[in-house]
Backbone as a ProteinNet text record, in pm:
[ID]
protein_1_A
[PRIMARY]
MQKEISARTLRMRRSIAVLIIVGVSAGAQVAWNQFAKTNPTPTSVLSDTQVAEGPLAKDILNTLTIKGRAPKTGYARSEFGEGWATVSGCDMRNIILKRSLTETELSTDGCVVLSGMLADPYTGTNIEFQRGASTSADVQIDHVVALSDAWQKGAQSMPYEQRVEFANDPLNLLAVDGEANQKKGDSDAASWLKTKKG
[TERTIARY]
-3307.1	-3368.8	-3321.3	-3414.7	-3383.5	-3293.4	-3182.7	-3095.3	-3158.6	-3123.3	-3179.2	-3118.1	-3203.9	-3158.6	-3165.6	-3058.4	-3058.8	-3144.2	-3200.3	-3280.5	-3194.5	-3066.7	-2976.7	-2962.4	-2948.2	-2934.7	-3059.3	-3177.2	-3301.5	-3310.1	-3271.5	-3277.1	-3182.1	-3064.8	-2966.7	-3011.9	-3091.5	-3129.5	-3277.7	-3346.1	-3491.1	-3526.9	-3435.6	-3466.3	-3474.5	-3449.9	-3452.8	-3591.4	-3695.8	-3831.1	-3855.4	-3807.9	-3825.8	-3746.6	-3628.6	-3546.7	-3616.3	-3689.3	-3761.9	-3863	-3933.6	-4034	-3967	-3865.4	-3800.8	-3716.6	-3676.9	-3599.2	-3669.1	-3800.7	-3878.1	-3857.2	-3824.3	-3811.4	-3668	-3581.2	-3441.8	-3431.5	-3516.1	-3515.5	-3550.6	-3636.7	-3673.6	-3551.5	-3468.7	-3348.7	-3253.2	-3241.1	-3154.4	-3204.8	-3335.5	-3392.5	-3367.7	-3381.9	-3357.7	-3211.7	-3120.9	-2978.5	-2946	-3009.3	-2987	-3038	-3152.6	-3206.8	-3113	-3061.8	-2977.1	-2847.8	-2796.9	-2673.4	-2691.6	-2809.1	-2833.8	-2894.1	-2937.7	-2995.5	-2931.6	-2802.7	-2729.2	-2762.4	-2845.4	-2876.8	-2953.9	-2908.5	-2981	-3124.4	-3218.3	-3359.3	-3386	-3300.9	-3322.8	-3309.6	-3237.8	-3222.1	-3302.7	-3384.5	-3468.9	-3594.5	-3646.7	-3773.7	-3885.7	-4005.3	-4121.4	-4147.5	-4127.4	-4149.5	-4051.1	-3922.7	-3822.7	-3850.3	-3892.4	-3924.7	-4042.4	-4142.4	-4260.8	-4225.4	-4117.6	-4077.6	-3995.2	-3951.8	-3873.9	-3960.5	-3899.8	-3974.3	-4078.5	-4194.1	-4297.5	-4271.3	-4310.6	-4290.9	-4352.8	-4471.1	-4537.8	-4457.5	-4387	-4303.9	-4182.6	-4124	-4009.5	-4053.5	-4169.7	-4219.5	-4242.9	-4281.4	-4304.9	-4178.5	-4060.8	-3935.8	-3897.2	-3967.1	-3933.5	-3967.8	-3884.1	-3913.4	-4006.2	-4114.6	-4211	-4182	-4162.3	-4133.2	-4226.2	-4246.3	-4319.3	-4227.3	-4282.8	-4202.2	-4103.1	-3993.1	-3900.4	-3965.2	-3914.5	-3971.4	-3961.1	-4048.5	-4049.2	-3949	-3876.1	-3782	-3691.7	-3684.8	-3595.7	-3653.9	-3775.2	-3833.1	-3879.8	-3850.2	-3904.2	-3907.3	-4004.3	-4014.2	-3885.5	-3821.4	-3698.2	-3583.6	-3596.1	-3494.4	-3491.8	-3596.4	-3606.3	-3598.8	-3546.2	-3533.3	-3636.8	-3612.1	-3702.6	-3798.8	-3908	-4007.2	-3963.8	-4030.5	-4005	-3874.8	-3800.8	-3679.9	-3719.4	-3625.3	-3648.4	-3563	-3619.8	-3549.7	-3566	-3455.6	-3457.4	-3543.3	-3537.5	-3606.7	-3750.4	-3808.4	-3947.9	-3952.6	-4047.4	-4054.6	-4126.7	-4092.2	-4140.1	-4292.1	-4356.3	-4503.3	-4564.3	-4518.3	-4575.5	-4535	-4417.4	-4376.7	-4471.9	-4508.9	-4600.4	-4741.3	-4785.1	-4916.6	-4919.7	-4813.9	-4808.2	-4811.2	-4744.7	-4742.8	-4880.1	-4953.6	-5074.8	-5204.3	-5208.5	-5331.3	-5340.8	-5462.6	-5487.8	-5552.1	-5563.5	-5626.1	-5563.2	-5429.8	-5361.8	-5342.3	-5350.4	-5311.4	-5189.1	-5081.8	-4955.2	-4921.4	-4835.6	-4784.2	-4698	-4664.5	-4588.8	-4451.8	-4392.2	-4262	-4275.7	-4401.4	-4426.7	-4403.8	-4377.2	-4343.7	-4461	-4555	-4663.6	-4793.9	-4857.4	-4986.2	-5095.2	-5168	-5272.5	-5408.2	-5433.4	-5557.9	-5540.9	-5636.6	-5631.9	-5732.4	-5732.1	-5825.3	-5746.8	-5780	-5713.9	-5809.9	-5769.3	-5839.8	-5775.4	-5839	-5776.7	-5760.9	-5637.7	-5615.7	-5666.6	-5691.9	-5733.8	-5885.7	-5959	-6104.2	-6179.2	-6111	-6177.4	-6262.4	-6248.5	-6326.8	-6240.3	-6306.4	-6237.8	-6243.5	-6131.3	-6122.6	-6074.5	-6151	-6108.8	-6014.2	-5890.7	-5790.8	-5784.6	-5785.4	-5769.9	-5672.1	-5560.3	-5462.4	-5522.1	-5506	-5556.7	-5547.3	-5555.7	-5539.6	-5639.9	-5761.6	-5864.7	-5890.5	-5819.5	-5849.1	-5729.8	-5607.8	-5489.9	-5483.2	-5530.2	-5522	-5621.2	-5709.9	-5801.9	-5725	-5609.5	-5520.4	-5386.9	-5344.7	-5219.1	-5124.3	-4997.1	-4898	-4868.6	-4899.2	-4880.4	-4747.4	-4677.6	-4563.8	-4625.4	-4624.3	-4686.9	-4628.7	-4496.8	-4432.8	-4409.5	-4490.5	-4483.9	-4345.9	-4304.1	-4170.8	-4153	-4253.7	-4247.1	-4235.6	-4312	-4308.3	-4170.3	-4116.3	-3983.4	-3878.8	-3893.2	-3799.9	-3797.1	-3916	-3926.6	-3881.1	-3871.1	-3835.1	-3696.8	-3614.8	-3475.9	-3418.8	-3503.7	-3450.8	-3369.7	-3392.4	-3315.5	-3165.7	-3129.7	-2987.6	-2929.9	-3014.1	-2966.2	-2896.6	-2801.5	-2746.9	-2856.9	-2842.6	-2943	-2974.7	-2871.3	-2892.6	-2978.7	-2960.4	-3039.1	-3184.4	-3206.1	-3344.3	-3413.6	-3340.4	-3397.9	-3439	-3354.9	-3386.4	-3506.2	-3514.2	-3628.2	-3757.7	-3754.4	-3873.7	-3920	-3831.9	-3864.5	-3860.3	-3859.6	-3851.5	-3987.3	-3995.6	-4123.8	-4188.1	-4106.9	-4163.2	-4242	-4221.9	-4289.9	-4392.6	-4423	-4513.2	-4634.3	-4751.8	-4876.4	-4958.8	-5018.5	-5117.7	-5249.5	-5309.1	-5429	-5528.1	-5646.3	-5749.8	-5695.7	-5707.7	-5652.2	-5708.8	-5839.5	-5903	-5853.8	-5841.7	-5792.2	-5648.6	-5569	-5429.6	-5420.4	-5507.9	-5508.3	-5546.6	-5642.8	-5683.3	-5571.5	-5498.4	-5387.3	-5277.2	-5246.6	-5142.9	-5012.4	-4954.4	-4828.1	-4849.3	-4972.4	-5003.7	-4932.3	-4908.5	-4857.7	-4971.4	-4940.9	-5045.6	-5112.1	-5046.2	-5105.9	-5217.3	-5215.8	-5316	-5405.3	-5374.7	-5461	-5451	-5566.7	-5573.5	-5680.7	-5664.8	-5758.6	-5898.5	-6000	-6138.3	-6205.8	-6276.4	-6345.9	-6466	-6486	-6603.2	-6722.4	-6840.4	-6963.2	-7000.4
10076.8	10051.8	10155.5	10202.5	10305.6	10247.4	10313.7	10261	10281.1	10190.6	10195.5	10310.8	10382.7	10492	10440.9	10454.9	10406.5	10496.1	10436.5	10513.9	10622.4	10594	10694.1	10815.3	10788.2	10899.7	10984.5	10920.3	10996.5	11080.4	11021.3	11097.5	11216.2	11195	11302.6	11417.3	11384.7	11489.9	11517.6	11486.2	11507.6	11652.7	11740	11882.4	11935.1	11851.3	11902.5	11956.4	11883.3	11932.5	12065.1	12072.8	12196.2	12310.5	12277.7	12381.1	12446.5	12367.6	12425.6	12526.9	12490.1	12580.4	12698.9	12666.6	12770.3	12862.6	12813.1	12896.7	13026.8	13021.5	13142.3	13245.4	13197.7	13291	13337.1	13315.7	13357	13505.5	13583	13727.9	13759.8	13678	13699.8	13679.6	13581.8	13557.3	13675.1	13729	13845.2	13960.3	13982.1	14090.9	14066.9	13942.4	13912.4	13936.7	13895.7	13916.1	14064.7	14145.8	14288.9	14343.5	14291.5	14332.3	14289.2	14164	14109.3	14188.1	14244.1	14321.8	14446.5	14504	14624.8	14593.2	14468.5	14424.8	14290.1	14288.7	14163.3	14080.2	14128.2	14051.7	13925.1	13806.5	13683.4	13689.8	13640.2	13646.6	13566.2	13468	13387	13466.8	13581	13661.8	13790.7	13805.3	13922.5	13903.8	14011.5	14005.6	13993.5	13956.8	13947.7	14081.1	14190.2	14322.5	14348.1	14312.6	14334.9	14248.9	14124.5	14037	14094.8	14144.4	14201.8	14323.7	14393.1	14511.4	14476.8	14349.3	14307.5	14303.2	14270.4	14269.2	14157.8	14187.2	14086.4	14006.3	13880.5	13796.2	13858.8	13917.8	13977.3	14093.9	14166.6	14277.3	14225.8	14117.5	14058.8	14002.7	13937.8	13882.1	13991.5	14108.7	14219.9	14265.7	14223.4	14262	14167.1	14054.7	13956.1	14007	13972.2	14000.6	13892.2	13933.4	13837.4	13817.8	13692.2	13660.9	13550.9	13545.3	13433.6	13312.8	13203.7	13084.3	13103.2	13032.2	13026.6	12941	12944.4	12861.8	12713	12634.5	12489.9	12421.7	12500.3	12449.9	12341	12229.1	12120.6	12024.7	12053.2	11964.4	11832.3	11725.5	11592.7	11516.2	11430.2	11351.9	11275.1	11232.2	11154.3	11235.3	11368.8	11451.5	11427.7	11361.7	11332.2	11181.4	11107.8	10963.9	10887.5	10761	10673.6	10605.1	10671.1	10612.3	10617.3	10535.9	10536.8	10466.8	10525.1	10462	10353.9	10267.6	10166.7	10196.6	10170.2	10189	10060.5	9999.3	9871.5	9768.1	9769.6	9668.9	9700.7	9808.2	9844.1	9974.7	9983.5	10107.4	10215.9	10339.9	10453.1	10466.8	10432.2	10441.3	10355.9	10232.3	10144.7	10185.5	10244.3	10294.6	10404.5	10493.8	10603.3	10548.8	10451.8	10390.4	10326.3	10254.4	10187.7	10289.9	10403	10508.6	10573.5	10588	10669.2	10592.4	10466.4	10389.1	10316.1	10289.8	10207.1	10077.8	9982.4	9852.3	9790.6	9801.8	9755.7	9605	9551.9	9414.1	9423	9353.7	9362.6	9230.5	9237.4	9117.6	9040.8	8918.2	8834.8	8893.7	8970.3	9031.6	9163.6	9207.9	9330.6	9458.2	9447.2	9565.9	9622.4	9540.7	9585.9	9595.9	9713.4	9733.2	9679.6	9579.7	9517.5	9585.4	9633.1	9702.6	9784.9	9873.9	9957.3	10069.6	10154.9	10267.2	10397.6	10491.2	10621.5	10729.1	10805	10928.1	11036.9	11069.3	11156.2	11298.7	11351.8	11487.3	11596.4	11563.1	11664.4	11679.8	11571.1	11579.1	11559.3	11510.1	11484.2	11358.2	11275.8	11153	11033	10921.3	10795.2	10714.6	10661.1	10585.9	10445.4	10347.4	10208.7	10178.4	10147	10117.1	9966.8	9928.5	9788.9	9785.5	9716.6	9707.4	9630.5	9685.6	9618.6	9709.8	9651.2	9726.6	9841	9821.1	9924.2	10003.2	9968.9	10034.6	10104.1	10066.7	10124.1	10275.4	10328.6	10473.6	10553.6	10484.8	10557.2	10631.8	10577.1	10643.4	10663.3	10788.1	10819.9	10888.5	10888.3	10954.9	11091	11195.9	11332	11388.8	11453.3	11537.5	11671.7	11703.3	11826.7	11946	11954.3	12046.3	11964.9	11990.2	11911	11919.6	11813	11810	11918.2	11938.5	12043.7	12180.4	12201.6	12328.5	12348.7	12241.8	12249.4	12282.6	12221.8	12246.5	12395.8	12455.7	12596.3	12690.7	12637.9	12723.7	12691.2	12625.6	12608.5	12468.7	12365.2	12228.8	12197.2	12273.9	12248.5	12268.9	12344.1	12366.7	12265.1	12176.3	12073.2	11962.1	11892.3	11771.9	11667.6	11580.4	11477.4	11393.9	11351.3	11265.5	11335.3	11464.8	11540	11549.8	11562.4	11566	11431.9	11322.8	11189.6	11178.7	11226.9	11222	11311.5	11426	11514	11445.5	11378.2	11310.4	11196.8	11147.7	11035.5	11071.8	11201.4	11247.6	11232.6	11151.6	11131.4	11259	11362.3	11488.9	11561	11523.3	11588	11496.1	11383.9	11285.7	11260.7	11258.2	11228.3	11128.8	11033.1	10947.5	11024.6	11039.2	11123.5	11062.7	11119.9	11084.2	11104.7	11001.9	11007.4	11120.4	11141.4	11247	11385	11406.3	11535.1	11557.5	11452.2	11463.4	11501.3	11443.9	11476.7	11622.9	11671.6	11812.3	11905.9	11868	11951.2	11956.8	11843.5	11841.1	11897.2	11993.1	12053.4	12192.4	12218	12349.4	12367.7	12494	12524.4	12578.1	12616.9	12661.5	12791.2	12866.3	12990.7	12963.9	12844.2	12816.4	12696.8	12620.7	12508.9	12486.5	12479.9	12441	12334.9	12248.2	12139.5	12193.4	12122.4	12155	12028.9	12041	11925.2	11887.4	11757	11709.1	11713.3	11735.7	11728.2	11853.9
3530.4	3659.9	3761	3842.3	3942.4	4050	4079.5	4183.6	4320.3	4411	4546.4	4624.2	4695.9	4782.6	4925.2	4999.5	5136.7	5224.1	5328	5422.5	5486.2	5509.1	5568.2	5476.6	5346.2	5251.8	5252.9	5256.2	5260.1	5387.2	5499.8	5624.4	5620	5562	5558.1	5469.1	5369.5	5274.9	5272	5380.8	5387.7	5363	5393	5386.3	5244.6	5144.7	5007.4	4973.4	5011.9	4983.3	5053	5174.6	5250.2	5185.8	5132.8	5071.2	4953.6	4875.1	4761.7	4812.3	4918.8	4974.1	5044.6	5123.1	5201.7	5113.9	4996.5	4905.7	4875.6	4874.4	4848.9	4958.2	5078	5190.2	5215	5116.9	5135.1	5165	5100.8	5125.2	5268.3	5328.6	5468.1	5558.4	5523.6	5602.9	5591.9	5470.3	5451	5536.5	5533.2	5612.6	5760.9	5805.2	5946.1	5982.7	5893.4	5919.1	5933.4	5849.1	5857.3	5991.1	6034	6163.9	6276.9	6265.1	6371.2	6386	6275	6282.1	6368.4	6359.2	6438.1	6574.2	6594.8	6721.7	6757.5	6794.3	6807.9	6930.6	7020.4	7141	7102.4	7146	7115.1	7166.9	7086.7	7126.8	7252.8	7283.2	7402.3	7531.4	7525.6	7646.3	7638.5	7536.9	7525.9	7608.6	7661.7	7732.8	7630.7	7678.6	7589.5	7520.4	7592.7	7533.8	7420.3	7443	7340.1	7216.6	7238.9	7126.1	7048.8	7121.7	7057.3	6973.2	7010.8	6935.6	6812.6	6799.7	6682.9	6557.3	6444.3	6318.5	6317.5	6262.6	6247.8	6121.1	6122.6	6004.9	5881.1	5896.1	5779.3	5723.4	5811	5764.1	5688.1	5739.9	5671.3	5536.3	5534.1	5407.8	5304.9	5351.4	5258.5	5188.2	5238.5	5173	5060.7	5049.2	4946.3	4807.6	4712.1	4573	4521	4459.3	4405.8	4257.5	4218.9	4080	4032.5	3902.7	3844.5	3832.9	3786.7	3766.6	3652.9	3661.5	3549.4	3440.4	3319.3	3212.9	3246.2	3186.7	3207.3	3113.7	3039	2939.2	2996.8	2927.8	2967.7	3068.9	3118.1	3219.7	3157.9	3225.5	3195	3326.4	3342.7	3466.5	3492.3	3385.5	3399.1	3459.6	3462.9	3528.2	3678.8	3730.8	3874.1	3899.6	3803.2	3820.1	3740.5	3723.3	3647.8	3743.8	3775.1	3865.7	4010.9	4092.7	4236.6	4269.9	4360.4	4412.6	4513.2	4543.9	4645.9	4768.4	4883.5	5010.9	5089.5	5125.1	5197.9	5125.1	4992.4	4912.3	4877.3	4931.1	4903.4	4824.1	4728.5	4650.7	4729.2	4696.7	4775.5	4771.7	4659.5	4655	4766	4778.6	4880.4	5021.3	5035.1	5167.3	5213	5121	5156.4	5179.3	5098.8	5122.6	5261.3	5295	5425.6	5538.7	5518.1	5619.1	5634.7	5526.2	5525.2	5547.8	5510	5519.8	5653.9	5694.2	5811.9	5764.3	5855.9	5824.2	5700	5688.9	5568.9	5566.8	5445.4	5418.9	5330.1	5369	5297	5230.8	5129.7	5065.2	5165.5	5133.3	5227.9	5261.4	5167.7	5197.8	5272.4	5294.8	5369.9	5292.2	5162.1	5082.4	5002.9	4965.2	4877.6	4957	4950.2	5016.6	4923.8	4971.1	4890.6	4910.7	5032.2	5061	5187.8	5209.3	5328.7	5319.5	5419.3	5425.5	5436.7	5347.2	5348.4	5395.7	5497	5534.1	5448.2	5336.6	5237.5	5287.7	5287.2	5337	5241.9	5116.1	5020.3	5011.2	5028.9	5013.5	5144.8	5246.9	5373.9	5372.2	5268.6	5258.3	5295.2	5323.3	5345.4	5216.9	5176.2	5051.8	5082.8	5037.4	5050.8	4935.5	4970	4867.9	4844.5	4717.6	4678.5	4562.4	4579.2	4471.7	4354.8	4234.5	4115.6	3994.7	3877	3752.4	3740.6	3787.5	3772.5	3900.6	4009.4	4136.8	4202.8	4167.2	4233.3	4220.5	4106.6	4082.7	4167	4240.5	4329.2	4438.2	4476.3	4571.8	4501.5	4492.2	4425.7	4523.9	4489	4572.3	4509.1	4582.8	4533.1	4580.1	4486.9	4525.4	4565.7	4692.5	4740.8	4665.4	4658.8	4566.1	4440.8	4337.2	4214.3	4151.8	4085.3	4027.4	3921.7	3839.6	3737.5	3803.4	3908.9	3982	4044.3	4104.4	4163.3	4056.6	3939.4	3828.6	3794.5	3789.5	3750.6	3862.4	3984.3	4097.8	4153.7	4072.8	4113.7	4107.3	4102.8	4104.1	3979.1	3872.3	3749.2	3771.7	3874.5	3902.1	4001	4053.3	4144.9	4066.6	4128.8	4065.4	4049.6	3949.6	3921.2	4045.7	4117	4234.1	4338.9	4352.7	4450.2	4404.5	4275	4223.8	4245.3	4229.1	4254.3	4400.4	4489.2	4631.5	4664.3	4599	4619	4575.8	4460.4	4407.8	4497.7	4582.5	4670.3	4818.1	4846.9	4985	5054.3	5160.3	5229.3	5280.1	5307.5	5355.2	5246	5120.3	5008.7	4943.5	5006	4946.7	5035.2	4973	5042.6	4962.1	5029.8	4964.8	4964.9	4845.3	4832.4	4733.3	4732.8	4635.4	4494.5	4410.3	4275.4	4191.5	4198.1	4119.4	4163	4293.1	4343.6	4299.5	4301.2	4258.9	4111.3	4029.5	3886.4	3864.9	3943	3929.9	3973.2	4076.3	4123.2	4017.4	3955.9	3853.5	3905	3830.2	3875.2	3933.2	3979.3	4037.8	4171.3	4205	4337.9	4423.1	4545.7	4638.5	4594.3	4505.9	4456.2	4356.5	4296.5	4193.3	4225.3	4331.1	4370	4519	4584.1	4724.5	4737	4833.2	4850.3	4882.7	4836.7	4870.3	4920.3	5028.9	5087.8	5000.6	4984.8	4911.9	5005.1	4944.9	5022.7	5094.7
[MASK]
++++++++++++++++++++++++++++++++++++++++++++++++++++++++++++++++++++++++++++++++++++++++++++++++++++++++++++++++++++++++++++++++++++++++++++++++++++++++++++++++++++++++++++++++++++++++++++++++++++++

């Protein structure tokens, strides 16, 4: 059984999802640091003209080394925990559904979303959600940075507990159209972007 993660722990480590994404820009930070050494004046006291003369983000990005993904060797969903963690007695799937849906009907304990309306961010459509064996999958919870993708881009070196927190980080979770989520799979933004239906 998945151990409960406290809301405090999640808040303290919310940045894990961001770190996976921002990890790609580490080279940009190095480039900025090199610039700062030769231009040590804090930007807060620079004039607009001086700021405009500083390095552009696109120039810093051009200094990054571009690499492909690392091998998927050793990846398994269980490397990120056994299913959804619970926070304050509620599982993360229902926490995200409650956050994302409107007109929700909840179970008596307030933890399970029974129905609601999703304005889907991936397709631009409205989806009526109804909990049930044949309908729950109409709305799925997507890891924006897929776990497999994260594994190949550095999460394999994280401690297990940190990977569990990453898999349950609200900043990396979206309630979305089930079909769109299946099409996205473990793709990253270089190989899949949302497309509006209709």
